[in-house]
Structure formats: structure tokens, C-alpha cells
ZASE-721783 format. One line per 8 residues: their letters; for each residue y, z, x of C-alpha. Coordinates in Angstrom, 1 decimal, always signed. Each point is the difference from the previous one (the first is absolute). Layout:
REM residues N
a = Y,Z,X | ...
This chain:
REM residues 544
xxxxxxxx = -6.3,-6.1,+40.5 | -3.6,-0.1,+1.2 | -2.9,+1.0,-2.2 | -2.1,+2.7,+1.9 | -3.2,-1.2,-1.7 | +0.0,-3.7,+0.7 | +2.9,-0.4,+2.5 | +1.8,-2.6,-2.1
xxxxxxxx = +3.7,-0.2,-0.1 | +1.5,+0.7,-3.5 | +3.5,+0.7,-1.4 | -1.1,+3.2,-1.7 | -2.8,+2.5,-0.2 | -1.5,+1.6,-3.0 | -1.2,+3.5,+0.8 | +0.0,-1.1,+3.7
xxxxxxxx = -2.1,-3.2,-0.5 | +0.6,-3.6,-0.7 | -0.8,-1.0,-3.6 | -3.3,-1.7,+0.9 | -1.2,+3.1,+1.7 | +1.5,+2.3,-2.7 | -1.9,-1.8,-2.8 | -3.2,-0.1,+2.1
xxxxxxxx = +0.1,+3.6,+1.2 | -2.8,+2.3,-1.0 | +2.8,+2.2,-1.4 | +0.4,-2.4,-2.9 | -2.3,+0.2,-3.0 | -2.8,-2.5,+0.1 | +1.2,-2.0,-3.0 | +3.3,-0.6,+1.8
xxxxxxxx = -1.8,-1.1,+3.2 | -2.2,-2.3,-2.0 | +2.9,-1.6,-1.8 | +1.8,-0.5,+3.3 | -3.1,-1.7,+1.4 | +0.0,-2.3,-3.1 | +3.6,-0.8,+0.6 | -0.8,-1.1,+3.6
xxxxxxxx = -2.9,-2.1,-1.3 | +2.3,-1.7,-2.6 | +2.4,-1.0,+2.8 | -2.9,-1.2,+2.1 | -0.9,-2.3,-2.9 | +3.6,-1.4,+0.0 | +0.7,+1.6,-3.4 | +3.4,+1.5,-0.6
xxxxxxxx = -0.7,+3.5,-1.3 | +3.6,+0.4,-1.4 | +1.0,-3.0,-2.0 | +3.5,-1.3,-0.6 | -0.4,-0.7,-3.7 | -2.5,-0.8,-2.7 | +0.5,-2.8,-2.5 | -1.6,+1.6,-3.1
xxxxxxxx = -0.2,-1.8,-3.3 | -0.5,+3.1,-2.1 | +0.1,+3.8,+0.2 | -3.3,+1.6,-1.0 | +1.0,+0.9,-3.6 | +1.3,-3.5,-0.7 | -3.1,-1.6,+1.4 | -2.3,+2.2,-2.2
xxxxxxxx = +2.1,-0.7,-3.1 | +0.1,-3.8,+0.6 | -3.8,-0.1,+0.4 | -0.6,+2.1,-3.1 | +2.4,-2.4,-1.9 | -2.2,-2.9,+1.0 | -3.1,+1.9,-1.2 | +1.7,+0.8,-3.4
xxxxxxxx = +2.5,-2.8,-0.8 | +2.7,+1.1,-2.4 | -0.1,-3.4,-1.8 | -3.5,+0.7,-1.3 | -1.7,-2.7,+2.1 | -3.5,+0.7,+1.3 | -0.3,+1.7,+3.3 | -1.4,-2.5,+2.5
xxxxxxxx = -0.8,+2.6,+2.7 | -3.7,+0.6,+0.1 | -0.4,+3.8,+0.4 | -3.8,-0.2,+0.3 | +0.2,-1.2,+3.6 | +1.8,+0.9,+3.2 | +1.0,-3.6,+0.7 | +1.8,-1.8,-2.8
xxxxxxxx = +1.2,-3.5,+0.5 | +2.9,-0.2,+2.5 | +2.4,-1.6,-2.5 | -0.5,+3.0,-2.2 | +1.2,+2.6,+2.6 | +3.4,+1.4,+0.8 | +0.9,-0.4,+3.7 | +2.1,+2.7,+1.5
xxxxxxxx = +1.4,+1.4,+3.3 | +0.3,+3.8,-0.3 | +0.6,+2.9,+2.4 | -0.5,+3.7,+0.2 | -1.5,+3.0,+1.8 | -3.8,+0.3,+0.2 | -0.9,+2.9,-2.3 | -3.8,-0.4,+0.1
xxxxxxxx = -2.5,-2.0,+2.0 | -3.7,-0.8,-0.6 | -1.8,-1.9,+2.8 | -3.0,-2.0,-1.2 | -0.8,-1.7,+3.3 | +0.8,-3.6,-0.8 | +2.8,+0.9,-2.3 | +2.1,+3.0,-1.1
xxxxxxxx = +1.8,+1.2,-3.1 | +3.3,+1.9,+0.4 | +2.9,+1.2,-2.2 | +3.5,-0.6,+1.0 | +3.1,+1.7,-1.4 | +3.7,-1.0,+0.1 | +1.6,+3.1,-1.5 | +0.0,-1.5,-3.5
xxxxxxxx = -3.6,-0.9,-0.5 | -3.5,-0.3,+1.5 | -2.3,-3.0,+0.2 | -3.5,-0.7,+1.4 | -0.5,-2.7,+2.6 | -3.3,-1.6,+1.1 | -0.3,-1.0,+3.7 | -2.8,-2.4,+0.8
xxxxxxxx = -0.5,-1.0,+3.6 | -1.1,-3.5,-0.8 | +3.3,-0.6,-1.7 | +2.1,+1.2,+2.9 | +1.0,-1.5,+3.3 | -1.7,+1.5,+3.1 | +3.0,+2.0,+1.0 | +0.5,+1.3,-3.5
xxxxxxxx = -3.7,+1.2,+0.1 | +0.9,+2.0,+3.1 | +3.1,+1.4,-1.6 | -2.1,+1.1,-3.0 | -2.1,+2.1,+2.4 | +3.2,+1.7,+1.3 | +1.4,+1.2,-3.3 | +0.6,+3.6,-0.9
xxxxxxxx = +1.1,+1.9,-3.1 | +3.8,-0.1,-0.2 | +0.4,-3.4,+1.8 | +2.4,-2.4,-1.7 | -1.6,-3.5,-0.6 | +0.8,-3.2,-1.8 | -2.8,-2.0,-1.7 | -0.1,-3.4,-1.7
xxxxxxxx = -2.6,-1.2,-2.4 | -1.1,-0.5,-3.6 | -0.2,+2.9,-2.5 | -3.3,+0.4,-1.9 | -1.8,+2.8,-1.9 | -3.1,+1.3,+1.6 | -3.3,+0.6,-1.9 | +1.0,+3.7,+0.0
xxxxxxxx = +3.2,-1.0,-1.9 | +2.6,+0.6,+2.7 | +2.8,-2.5,+0.6 | -0.3,-1.0,+3.7 | +1.6,-2.4,+2.5 | -2.6,-2.2,+1.8 | +1.7,-0.1,+3.4 | +0.2,-3.3,+2.0
xxxxxxxx = +2.9,+1.1,+2.3 | +0.5,+3.5,+1.5 | +3.1,+1.1,+1.9 | +0.7,+3.4,+1.5 | +3.6,+1.0,-0.6 | +0.1,+3.4,+1.6 | -2.7,+1.9,+1.9 | +0.2,+3.7,-0.7
xxxxxxxx = -0.5,+2.3,+3.0 | +0.1,+3.2,-1.9 | -2.4,+0.5,-2.9 | +1.9,+0.8,-3.2 | -0.4,+3.6,-1.1 | -2.3,-1.0,-2.9 | -2.2,+3.1,+0.1 | -3.8,-0.1,-0.3
xxxxxxxx = -1.5,-3.4,+0.8 | -3.4,-0.9,-1.6 | -2.4,-2.7,+1.0 | -2.2,-1.0,-2.9 | -3.7,-1.1,+0.3 | +1.3,-3.5,-0.4 | +2.3,+0.4,+3.1 | +3.3,+0.3,-1.9
xxxxxxxx = +2.7,+2.1,+1.7 | +2.4,+1.5,-2.4 | +2.0,+3.2,-0.5 | -0.1,+2.6,-2.8 | +2.8,+2.5,+0.9 | +3.6,-0.4,+1.0 | +2.6,+1.3,+2.3 | +0.7,+3.5,-1.4
xxxxxxxx = +1.6,+2.2,+2.7 | +3.5,+0.5,-1.4 | +1.9,+0.4,+3.3 | -1.8,-3.0,+1.6 | +0.7,-2.1,-3.1 | +3.8,+0.6,+0.3 | +0.0,-0.5,+3.7 | -2.0,-3.3,-0.2
xxxxxxxx = +1.3,-1.3,-3.4 | -1.1,-3.5,+1.1 | -3.6,+1.1,+0.1 | +0.5,+2.1,-3.2 | +1.2,-3.1,-1.8 | -2.8,-2.2,+1.4 | -2.8,+2.2,-1.2 | +1.4,+1.8,-3.1
xxxxxxxx = +0.8,-2.5,-2.8 | +1.4,+2.9,-2.2 | +2.6,+0.6,+2.7 | +1.0,-3.7,-0.1 | +0.4,+0.3,-3.7 | +2.4,+2.8,+0.2 | +2.4,-2.1,+2.0 | -0.4,-3.0,-2.3
xxxxxxxx = +1.0,+2.3,-2.8 | +2.9,+1.3,+2.0 | +1.3,-3.6,+0.5 | -0.3,-0.5,-3.8 | +2.0,+3.2,-0.7 | +2.8,-1.1,+2.4 | +0.1,-3.5,-1.5 | +0.1,+1.5,-3.5
xxxxxxxx = +2.9,+2.3,+0.9 | +2.0,-2.9,+1.4 | -0.7,-2.2,-3.0 | +1.0,+2.8,-2.4 | +3.3,+0.5,+1.8 | +0.7,-3.7,+0.6 | -0.5,-0.7,-3.7 | +2.7,+2.5,-0.8
xxxxxxxx = +2.7,-1.4,+2.3 | -0.5,+2.2,+3.0 | +0.7,-1.6,+3.4 | -2.4,+0.8,+2.8 | +1.9,+0.8,+3.2 | -0.7,+1.2,+3.6 | +2.0,+2.8,+1.6 | -0.1,+1.3,+3.6
xxxxxxxx = -3.0,+2.0,+1.1 | +1.6,+0.8,+3.4 | +3.2,+1.9,-0.9 | +2.9,+1.6,+2.0 | +0.0,+2.9,-2.6 | -2.8,+1.0,-2.3 | +0.3,+1.3,-3.5 | -1.0,-0.3,-3.6
xxxxxxxx = -2.6,+2.8,+0.0 | -0.7,+3.5,+1.3 | -2.2,-0.8,+3.0 | -0.2,+0.1,+3.8 | +0.3,-3.5,+1.6 | -1.7,-1.8,+2.8 | +2.5,-0.5,+2.9 | +0.2,-2.9,+2.4
xxxxxxxx = +2.5,-1.6,+2.3 | +1.6,-3.5,+0.1 | +0.4,-0.8,+3.7 | +2.5,-2.9,-0.3 | +2.3,+2.0,-2.2 | -0.8,+3.3,+1.8 | -0.2,+1.6,-3.4 | -2.3,+2.4,-1.7
xxxxxxxx = -1.7,-1.6,-3.1 | -2.3,+1.3,-2.8 | -2.8,-1.4,-2.0 | +1.1,+0.1,-3.6 | -1.2,+2.9,-2.2 | +1.2,-1.7,-3.2 | +1.5,-3.3,-1.1 | +2.5,+1.7,-2.4
xxxxxxxx = +3.3,+0.0,+1.7 | -0.1,-3.7,+1.0 | -1.2,-1.1,-3.4 | +2.9,+1.8,-1.7 | +2.4,-1.7,+2.4 | -1.3,-3.2,-1.6 | +0.9,+1.2,-3.5 | +3.5,+0.6,+1.3
xxxxxxxx = -0.1,-3.6,+1.2 | -0.6,-1.2,-3.6 | -3.8,-0.6,+0.3 | -0.6,+2.0,-3.2 | -3.8,+0.1,+0.0 | -1.8,+0.3,+3.3 | -3.4,+1.2,+1.3 | -1.9,+0.2,+3.2
xxxxxxxx = -3.7,+0.6,+0.8 | -0.3,+1.0,+3.6 | -1.0,+2.5,+2.6 | +1.7,+3.4,+0.5 | -0.7,+2.5,+2.7 | +0.1,+3.8,-0.1 | -0.8,+2.2,+3.0 | -1.9,+2.5,-2.1
xxxxxxxx = -3.5,+1.3,-0.7 | -3.1,-2.0,-1.0 | -2.0,+1.0,-3.0 | -1.8,-1.7,-2.9 | +3.3,-1.4,-1.5 | +2.1,-0.3,+3.2 | -0.2,-2.6,+2.8 | +3.0,-0.1,+2.4
xxxxxxxx = +0.3,-3.8,-0.5 | -0.2,-0.8,-3.7 | +1.1,-2.7,-2.5 | +2.8,+0.7,-2.5 | +1.3,-1.9,-2.9 | +3.7,+0.8,-0.6 | +2.1,-1.6,-2.7 | +3.6,+0.5,-1.1
xxxxxxxx = +1.8,-1.5,-3.0 | +3.6,+0.2,-1.1 | +1.2,+1.6,-3.3 | -3.2,+2.0,-0.4 | -0.6,+3.8,+0.2 | -3.2,+2.0,+0.5 | -0.9,-0.2,-3.7 | -0.2,-3.8,+0.4
xxxxxxxx = -2.0,+0.4,+3.2 | -2.5,+2.3,-1.8 | -0.7,-2.8,-2.6 | -0.3,-2.5,+2.8 | -2.4,+2.2,+2.0 | -2.5,+0.6,-2.8 | +0.2,-3.6,-1.2 | -0.4,-1.6,+3.4
xxxxxxxx = -2.9,+2.3,+1.2 | -1.9,-0.2,-3.3 | +0.3,-3.8,-0.2 | -0.9,-0.5,+3.6 | -3.1,+2.2,-0.5 | -0.9,-2.0,-3.0 | +0.3,-3.3,+1.9 | -1.9,+1.1,+3.0
xxxxxxxx = -2.6,+2.3,-1.5 | -0.2,-1.4,-3.5 | +0.7,+3.4,-1.5 | +2.5,+2.9,+0.2 | -2.9,+2.6,-0.3 | -1.4,+0.7,+3.4 | -2.3,+2.5,+1.7 | +1.4,+1.8,+3.0
xxxxxxxx = -1.8,+2.7,+2.0 | -2.3,+0.7,-3.0 | +2.9,+0.3,-2.5 | +1.1,-2.4,-2.8 | +3.6,-1.3,+0.5 | +2.0,-1.9,-2.6 | +2.9,-2.0,+1.4 | +1.2,-1.4,-3.3
xxxxxxxx = +3.6,+0.5,-0.9 | +1.8,+2.2,-1.0 | -0.6,+2.8,+2.5 | +0.6,+3.7,-0.5 | +3.3,+1.3,+1.1 | +0.5,+3.6,+1.4 | +3.1,+1.6,+1.4 | -0.4,+1.2,+3.6
xxxxxxxx = +1.4,+3.5,-0.7 | -2.3,+0.5,-3.0 | -3.0,-0.9,+2.0 | +1.0,+2.2,+2.9 | +0.6,+3.0,-2.2 | -3.3,-0.4,-1.8 | -1.9,-0.3,+3.3 | +1.8,+2.8,+1.9
xxxxxxxx = +1.7,+2.3,-2.6 | +3.1,-0.5,+2.2 | +3.3,-1.4,-1.1 | +1.0,-2.7,+2.5 | +3.7,+0.6,-0.7 | -0.2,+3.7,+0.7 | -2.8,+0.5,+2.6 | +0.9,+0.9,+3.5
xxxxxxxx = -1.3,-1.6,+3.2 | -2.0,+3.0,+1.1 | -2.0,+0.0,-3.3 | -0.7,-3.7,+0.5 | -1.2,+0.6,+3.5 | -2.3,+2.8,-1.1 | -1.4,-2.3,-2.7 | -0.5,-2.9,+2.5
xxxxxxxx = -1.8,+2.3,+2.4 | -2.3,+1.1,-2.8 | -0.9,-3.6,-0.6 | -1.0,-0.4,+3.7 | +3.2,-1.2,+1.6 | +0.0,+2.1,+3.2 | +3.3,-1.5,+1.2 | +1.9,+0.9,-3.2
xxxxxxxx = +2.6,+2.0,+1.9 | +1.2,-3.2,+1.7 | +0.4,-2.0,-3.2 | +3.2,-0.8,-1.8 | +0.5,+0.7,-3.7 | -0.6,-3.7,-0.7 | -3.3,+0.0,+2.0 | -1.1,+3.2,-1.7
xxxxxxxx = +0.6,-1.4,-3.5 | -1.8,-3.2,+0.9 | -3.1,+1.7,+1.5 | -0.4,+2.5,-2.9 | +0.5,-2.6,-2.7 | -2.4,-2.3,+1.7 | -2.7,+2.6,+0.2 | +0.4,+1.6,-3.4
xxxxxxxx = +1.0,-2.9,-2.1 | -0.6,-3.4,+1.5 | -3.5,+0.8,+1.3 | -1.1,+0.7,-3.6 | +1.3,-3.2,-1.7 | -2.5,-2.6,-1.1 | +1.6,-2.4,-2.5 | +3.4,-1.3,+1.1
xxxxxxxx = +3.0,+2.3,-0.6 | +3.6,-0.7,+0.6 | +1.5,+3.2,+1.6 | +3.7,-0.2,-0.8 | +3.2,+1.7,+1.1 | -0.7,+1.4,+3.5 | +2.3,+2.5,+1.7 | +3.2,-1.7,+1.3
xxxxxxxx = -0.6,+1.5,+3.5 | -3.3,-1.9,+0.1 | +1.7,-3.3,-0.9 | +2.9,-0.9,+2.4 | +0.1,-3.6,-1.2 | -0.2,+0.5,-3.7 | +2.7,+0.5,-2.6 | +0.4,+3.5,-1.6
xxxxxxxx = -1.6,+0.6,-3.3 | +2.4,-0.7,-2.9 | +0.8,+3.4,-1.5 | -1.8,+2.0,+2.7 | +1.1,-0.8,+3.6 | -2.4,+2.5,+1.5 | -2.6,-2.7,-0.5 | -0.1,-3.7,+0.8
xxxxxxxx = -0.8,-3.0,-2.1 | -3.2,-0.6,+1.9 | -3.7,-0.2,-0.9 | -3.3,-0.2,+1.8 | -3.0,-1.7,-1.6 | -3.1,+2.1,+0.8 | -3.6,-1.0,-0.7 | -3.4,+1.3,+1.2
xxxxxxxx = +1.6,+2.7,+2.2 | +2.5,-2.1,+2.0 | +3.5,-1.4,-0.3 | +0.0,-3.7,-0.7 | +3.6,-0.8,-0.8 | +3.4,+1.6,+0.9 | +3.0,-1.3,-1.8 | +3.5,+1.0,-1.2
xxxxxxxx = +3.4,-1.0,-1.2 | +1.6,-0.9,+3.3 | +3.0,+2.0,+1.2 | +2.9,-2.4,+0.2 | +2.9,+2.4,+0.6 | +0.9,-0.5,+3.7 | +1.7,+3.4,+0.3 | -2.9,+1.9,-1.6
xxxxxxxx = -2.4,-2.0,+2.3 | +2.0,+0.9,+3.1 | -0.1,+3.7,-1.0 | -3.8,-0.2,-0.6 | -0.6,-1.6,+3.4 | +2.1,+2.7,+1.6 | -2.1,+2.7,-1.6 | -3.1,-1.8,+1.3
xxxxxxxx = +1.5,-0.1,+3.5 | +0.3,+3.8,-0.1 | -3.6,+0.3,-0.9 | -1.0,-2.3,+2.9 | +2.1,+2.0,+2.4 | -1.9,+3.1,-1.3 | -3.3,-1.5,+1.0 | -1.1,-2.0,-3.1
xxxxxxxx = -1.3,-3.2,+1.6 | -0.5,-1.6,-3.4 | +3.7,+0.3,-1.0 | +2.3,-3.0,-0.1 | +3.1,-0.7,+2.2 | +3.3,-1.5,-1.0 | -0.2,-3.8,-0.3 | +3.6,-1.1,+0.2
xxxxxxxx = -0.7,-3.7,-0.6 | -1.9,+0.8,-3.2 | +2.9,+2.1,-1.3 | +2.3,-2.9,+0.9 | -2.2,-2.2,-2.2 | +0.4,+2.4,-2.9 | +3.8,+0.0,+0.5 | -0.2,-3.7,-0.8
xxxxxxxx = -1.6,+0.9,-3.3 | -3.6,+0.5,-1.0 | -0.4,-0.6,-3.8 | -2.3,+2.4,-1.9 | -3.4,-0.7,+1.4 | -3.6,+1.1,-0.6 | -2.3,+0.3,+3.0 | -3.7,+0.2,+0.4
xxxxxxxx = -2.4,+0.6,+2.9 | -3.8,-0.2,-0.2 | -2.7,+0.4,+2.6 | -2.0,-3.2,-0.3 | -2.9,+1.5,+1.9 | -0.3,+2.8,-2.6 | +0.1,-2.5,-2.9 | -2.9,-1.8,+1.7
xxxxxxxx = -1.9,+3.3,+0.4 | +0.5,+0.6,-3.8 | -1.1,-3.5,-1.1 | -3.0,-0.2,+2.4 | -1.2,+3.6,-0.5 | +0.4,+0.9,+3.7 | +0.9,+3.6,+0.7 | +1.4,-0.4,+3.5
xxxxxxxx = +2.7,-2.3,+1.2 | -2.0,-1.0,+3.0 | -2.4,-2.0,-2.2 | +2.8,-2.2,-1.3 | +1.9,-0.6,+3.3 | -1.7,-2.6,+2.3 | +0.9,+1.8,+3.2 | +0.9,+3.6,-0.7
xxxxxxxx = +1.5,+2.1,+2.8 | -2.5,+2.0,+2.0 | +0.0,+2.2,+3.1 | -0.7,-2.2,+3.0 | -3.5,-0.1,+1.4 | +1.2,+1.6,+3.2 | +1.3,+3.0,-1.9 | -2.8,+0.4,-2.5
């Protein structure tokens, strides 16, 4: 290809121009053009603007802590660092090599003060031209906010009391061509460039999560807490003899939940495949195979709507253990979640969306039928479908005429009961027609031995005594098949291999599924799932 602006040959054009002309074009914002000019200047100096590595001795937090430990020795010896001057004796200083982004910059002519940040901490550096090589002095002039740099030097405390690295070696690690979305930039009377507001546009934050993380430390903290939550869940289960396993994400037949799948095609096998909607059926196959306690933390995919608690790609924790029923799983649920909350948050008493929530066990238990009757004045065992449709329409469900009885029950219960729950409640004994994989309730087979843990207006856990009768399971699958053929896209199909597994014998088993993203929402106080998923699903830029 030939660039129409400069006539140079290139392998690709960006908006019809080679990259040099694209960055230099008057269509680009001036800060971008200025940064590109500085990039050219760095290369003219023979400086590599994108380094291969950086041999750091400390991260910024560790460097700061080690210096403060020298200032205040734990053994009670006298501090030898002279804080009354900017230049203590060399042998008294801590030499470091540290790296980070430039967060602020104050040019004093012959020297400059700056702050760098590495995602964990922030540290001031002092650049003095007479301590740097000639090329480094030129590099110093070409720095911008957001650039990644590495510096070596001794740490001291300035007369103003700030811990600072006196730089004797400066290396640029990555020259930024786009200014980070830091908001308002201020230049003080002393020439310091710094930023006081952060990236706030919600849609842009989700689309450019890399920039969001770079400029919003509170967002980074959410995902650090998320990692602690997942680690705590694993540790809790591992300590109780559960085995972590991995089951297929790409499946020839989907199942384990009432949901519409994503569909793809395997070219070599010439076979339709599905992204899993749940881990359940494969995990229960493992119980058949004598792995009596198993769990998986992984991604599931459901081709459904997006709202504050739903993302089409989400993280689930599912566990199954032999010889247990749903009563055992209730005890496990409230114990595990309350203990994980205590470990991660230091308390089981949280604030969520302006309300006080107590996760301490035991949790309140309510029968599904009792809650439904109280909220609707309707008996779920007697009410007809038309009455349910009228009720759903009154609650704003315009497509109620197209919904199955199961979908109507689910929608009405969600609106009139779940939406109003604050402290955790175990909703027990759901209708059998809503529970095609659960055992019938002992003494009342119109209901299933199933419960949902609901907190702060959303379902957190779905669990039950697993159906282990292969004949009953085949019959339930067949009934689901009829619903699918009638237009219910969320209904299940017959999984013959799973029934075959049951024919080999599934012992009494308790099963549990929890949305990890929702638990993270609860423990971080975030009210939308997009805040706790690093890269939430969004409409493409071309379609927005």
C-alpha cells in the first residue's frame, strides 16, 4: 500500500494513512501529535522507547517500607539518617531501582520532581541534570504524564519530609502516545503537573478497562478483593476434602440449567457445539465415577439479557458431594459464605446499597409456596396460567402471553419476593416443574428439595438434593423437550449420556451453584455486575 500523504510504501493504512502521517495529522489532538514527536526524538537519540525489561530491586511500597525501617530501627538503635538535610552520608542511604508510571511532574529548570506509581504505591523521585548522563537529560525533557520509567538512586527524605529517590540513572520503559484519561490537569505556580479528577464516564471505563485500572485505584482494589474471595472459596473447600476439577466448556450438548446457549461449530468434526450454560451434568458424572466431593470455579455462558446482575459470560462455583441432601447443603452454604466474608472483609456485617446486611449463620428459611402466597394472594398449586399471565403483565412483563408457567412463576416471584429481600434468606421447596434436576420433596412431590439463597434483591445460590433416579430423570428431560418444541428456548433437551451415567448409579448427592460475580458484588458493595467483571460484555462500538 502507498500512503497518499507521504508516498511511502506500507503494509497497512490507518484511516487511509501510514502510521507516521496518521499520528502527525492535524486530525489528531495536539497532545497526541506532541507525544509522537517526542517518540521520534527519542529514536533520534538512539534511545529505545519500548524497553524489553527492567531489573527492579524493589516495588514502590517495599522501597518506602525499607527506608522507613532504616529511619526507625525496630531494635531500638539510634536512627543514623540525618533528617535535617537533603544529603545524608552515602553509606546511610538505601539504594534502589524502581519503576512506575509518571503521575505528576514539576520542572524546576535544572532539576525536576515527579511522582511515579506502580499500581500498589506511589513514590517521589528527584531528577537533577548534573547527576544524569547527557542522553538521560534529553530523555528527561521528553517525559509526559503516564510514561513508564525506571530510575536508580538513593532514597532520602527531603526538607519537606517526603521520601524521595535521588535519581542517578533514568530509563524510559514505555512512551505513551495517548494521554491517560485522568481528567483535569493542573499546573501549579511551582510548575508541577498533576491531576485531580479521574476517568468517570461509565461506558468508556468498561470499554477501556485498561485505562480505568490505570487511573482509578479504587477499581484496582475491587479486583484485588475479587482474587481474595476466589482464593478463600478454594481454600475453604480444599480444607474440607473437595477436589477441584475442570469440565468441558465446549460441549456437544448443553444442560444443567434453564437457559439459552451460545452455539458454534467444530469444523473438523463437522458438529454443532455449545458453550456450557452450567457445569452440573459433568460434575455429577464424576460423582458416579467415585469422586465423592468435587467443585469447579469457571466460566459459564448464557445467551440472555444483560442487566445489573447478569452478564452473558459469568463465573460460577458449583460443588457436589455424595451422601448429602439439600439440608446439608443449606448448612454448607451459610457457613461457607459467612466464613469467607469474615476472612475477606473482617466482618459478616456489611453495608450494601445503603442497607445493613448480616451474613452470619444461621440464615432465615422460608418456603417458596408460603412466600408466593403472601406476596400475591394466589395459591401456586391452584392458580391457572392465565391468572399468572395477567399478574405478570401487571408487573410490567409485556410478553407474558409467550411465557411458560415456569417462566411466569420465576418472574413474579423475583419481582414480588426476591427484589425485597435484604438479609440472606433460604427460599426452600420450589415447585417441581421449576426443578427438572432436583429430587421431589419428601411427603409432597408437587415441590422439589431445592433452595435458593437470596440476599440484597438477587439470587446468590441455587441448590438441591440431586435427582438420581434415571427413569424419573428421563421423564423430566422429555417434558422439557416438549416445552422446547413449544417455543421455550430456555428448556432443556434429553441428554442420553447423562441418563446413562445415572443408570450406573449416582449415590444421594447434594449440589450447589453460586454466582461468584454476585458474591463479589455483595462483599465489595458494588451494585452492578459490570463493576466486578474485568471486561464485561458490551455492544460493539460500530453498533452503539
